[in-house]
LOTORNU-307232 format. One record per residue (C-alpha): residue in three letters; x, y, z. Coordinates in steps of 0.5 Angstrom, whole numbers, padded with zeros to 4 digits, always signed. Layout:
residues N
ALAXYZ...
END
This chain:
residues 239
UNK-0033-0002+0028UNK-0030-0008+0032UNK-0029-0009+0040UNK-0031-0004+0046UNK-0023-0002+0046UNK-0021+0000+0039UNK-0013-0002+0038UNK-0013+0001+0031UNK-0017+0006+0028UNK-0016+0008+0021UNK-0020+0014+0017UNK-0016+0015+0010UNK-0019+0019+0005UNK-0013+0018+0000UNK-0007+0015+0000UNK-0001+0014-0005UNK+0006+0014-0006UNK+0006+0020-0010UNK+0002+0027-0009UNK-0005+0026-0013UNK-0004+0019-0015UNK-0008+0016-0010UNK-0008+0008-0009UNK-0013+0008-0003UNK-0019+0012-0003UNK-0024+0012+0003UNK-0021+0007+0007UNK-0024+0007+0014UNK-0024+0001+0019UNK-0022-0001+0026UNK-0019-0007+0030UNK-0022-0008+0037UNK-0019-0012+0043UNK-0019-0019+0042UNK-0021-0019+0035UNK-0018-0022+0029UNK-0020-0018+0022UNK-0018-0021+0016UNK-0016-0016+0010UNK-0017-0020+0004UNK-0017-0018-0004UNK-0013-0020-0010UNK-0006-0018-0012UNK-0006-0011-0014UNK-0012-0009-0010UNK-0009-0004-0005UNK-0007-0009+0001UNK+0000-0008+0001UNK-0001+0000+0001UNK-0006+0000+0007UNK-0001-0004+0011UNK+0004+0001+0009UNK+0000+0007+0011UNK-0001+0004+0018UNK+0007+0003+0018UNK+0008+0010+0016UNK+0012+0008+0010UNK+0007+0011+0005UNK+0008+0019+0005UNK+0002+0021+0002UNK-0004+0020+0007UNK-0010+0024+0008UNK-0014+0022+0014UNK-0012+0020+0021UNK-0009+0013+0024UNK-0009+0012+0031UNK-0005+0006+0033UNK-0002+0004+0039UNK+0004-0001+0041UNK+0004-0006+0035UNK+0008-0012+0033UNK+0009-0013+0025UNK+0010-0019+0021UNK+0012-0018+0014UNK+0011-0022+0008UNK+0018-0023+0007UNK+0022-0024+0013UNK+0028-0019+0015UNK+0034-0021+0019UNK+0041-0018+0021UNK+0046-0022+0017UNK+0051-0023+0023UNK+0046-0024+0029UNK+0044-0032+0031UNK+0037-0033+0032UNK+0038-0033+0040UNK+0042-0026+0039UNK+0036-0023+0035UNK+0032-0025+0041UNK+0037-0022+0046UNK+0037-0016+0042UNK+0030-0016+0042UNK+0030-0016+0050UNK+0034-0010+0050UNK+0030-0006+0046UNK+0024-0007+0050UNK+0027-0007+0057UNK+0024-0014+0059UNK+0026-0018+0065UNK+0031-0023+0063UNK+0029-0029+0066UNK+0022-0028+0064UNK+0024-0027+0057UNK+0028-0032+0056UNK+0023-0037+0059UNK+0018-0035+0054UNK+0023-0035+0048UNK+0025-0042+0050UNK+0017-0044+0050UNK+0016-0041+0043UNK+0023-0044+0040UNK+0020-0051+0043UNK+0013-0050+0040UNK+0016-0048+0033UNK+0021-0053+0033UNK+0027-0049+0033UNK+0031-0050+0039UNK+0036-0054+0036UNK+0038-0048+0031UNK+0038-0042+0036UNK+0045-0041+0035UNK+0045-0041+0027UNK+0044-0035+0023UNK+0037-0034+0020UNK+0039-0032+0014UNK+0041-0039+0012UNK+0034-0042+0014UNK+0029-0044+0010UNK+0023-0040+0008UNK+0019-0043+0013UNK+0024-0043+0018UNK+0025-0036+0017UNK+0017-0034+0018UNK+0017-0038+0025UNK+0023-0034+0027UNK+0019-0027+0025UNK+0013-0030+0029UNK+0017-0032+0035UNK+0020-0025+0035UNK+0013-0022+0035UNK+0010-0026+0040UNK+0015-0025+0045UNK+0013-0017+0045UNK+0006-0019+0047UNK+0004-0012+0044UNK-0003-0010+0044UNK-0004-0011+0036UNK-0001-0015+0031UNK-0001-0014+0024UNK+0001-0020+0020UNK+0002-0020+0013UNK+0001-0027+0010UNK+0003-0030+0016UNK+0002-0037+0013UNK+0007-0037+0007UNK+0012-0042+0008UNK+0009-0046+0014UNK+0008-0053+0014UNK+0001-0056+0017UNK+0004-0057+0024UNK+0007-0050+0024UNK+0000-0047+0021UNK-0004-0051+0027UNK+0001-0048+0032UNK+0000-0041+0029UNK-0007-0042+0029UNK-0007-0044+0037UNK-0002-0038+0039UNK-0007-0033+0035UNK-0013-0036+0039UNK-0009-0035+0046UNK-0007-0028+0044UNK-0014-0026+0042UNK-0016-0029+0049UNK-0010-0024+0052UNK-0014-0019+0049UNK-0009-0017+0043UNK-0012-0015+0037UNK-0010-0018+0030UNK-0010-0015+0023UNK-0008-0020+0018UNK-0007-0020+0011UNK-0008-0027+0007UNK-0010-0030+0001UNK-0011-0037+0005UNK-0019-0036+0005UNK-0021-0042+0007UNK-0017-0041+0014UNK-0019-0034+0014UNK-0026-0036+0014UNK-0026-0041+0020UNK-0022-0036+0024UNK-0023-0029+0023UNK-0029-0025+0027UNK-0029-0020+0021UNK-0027-0018+0014UNK-0025-0012+0010UNK-0025-0014+0002UNK-0021-0009-0002UNK-0021-0008-0009UNK-0018-0003-0014UNK-0016+0001-0007UNK-0023+0001-0004UNK-0027-0003+0001UNK-0032-0007-0003UNK-0035-0011+0003UNK-0034-0011+0010UNK-0036-0014+0016UNK-0038-0022+0018UNK-0038-0027+0014UNK-0046-0027+0014UNK-0045-0019+0012UNK-0040-0021+0006UNK-0045-0026+0004UNK-0051-0021+0004UNK-0047-0016+0000UNK-0045-0022-0005UNK-0052-0025-0006UNK-0049-0032-0004UNK-0054-0034+0002UNK-0049-0040+0004UNK-0043-0038+0000UNK-0036-0039+0002UNK-0031-0034+0003UNK-0028-0036-0003UNK-0034-0036-0007UNK-0036-0029-0005UNK-0029-0026-0006UNK-0030-0029-0013UNK-0037-0026-0014UNK-0035-0019-0011UNK-0028-0018-0015UNK-0029-0021-0022UNK-0028-0017-0028UNK-0025-0011-0024UNK-0019-0007-0026UNK-0014-0006-0021UNK-0007-0003-0020UNK-0003-0003-0013
END
């Protein structure tokens, strides 16, 4: 279940927002160092509940979750409405106690990468959705944690920013970071993920490499999208 060093280990028997109303059942997986694991499934399949369980937002969880230092990028960006982009970066620096000069240098590099240098003193609340997503990525990558939890990271990004994100993900994997990524962009996931967790109706219906998913779906040469379609067709779900 993953690389030699497990950065995230999950064994959930049941999880839900109210007692005796489980949304997830028998969910078990891990994320190893230098590994990118794709969490995929239809709307209402249980992806959001799975992520919220890791973040301790779901109150009723039966099982064990072992997680170290992580950075979380939510699907919907969140900001302090009275802080500029640069003030968000400065605030992050104070919370993690990093060397100011080194941190500022990394911040400048990421601002240049995602083409936000010219708006560093503007308020993220006024940015477009794509620009806000870039800010969330910058704040997460500045922390350089052992584990990233990315919830639909490609939403709102233009092709150039998407390519920059993919390159940075590979860089972080090379550093040894583990990544759990929830996404509906299956063609991209197929190319970059080491393993997949296909969830539907609150349960994993297929896990493993693309070849494992193909074997489960019965499509020897199927794309991830084709396998997804076969495995999830006709199922009832409620996230």
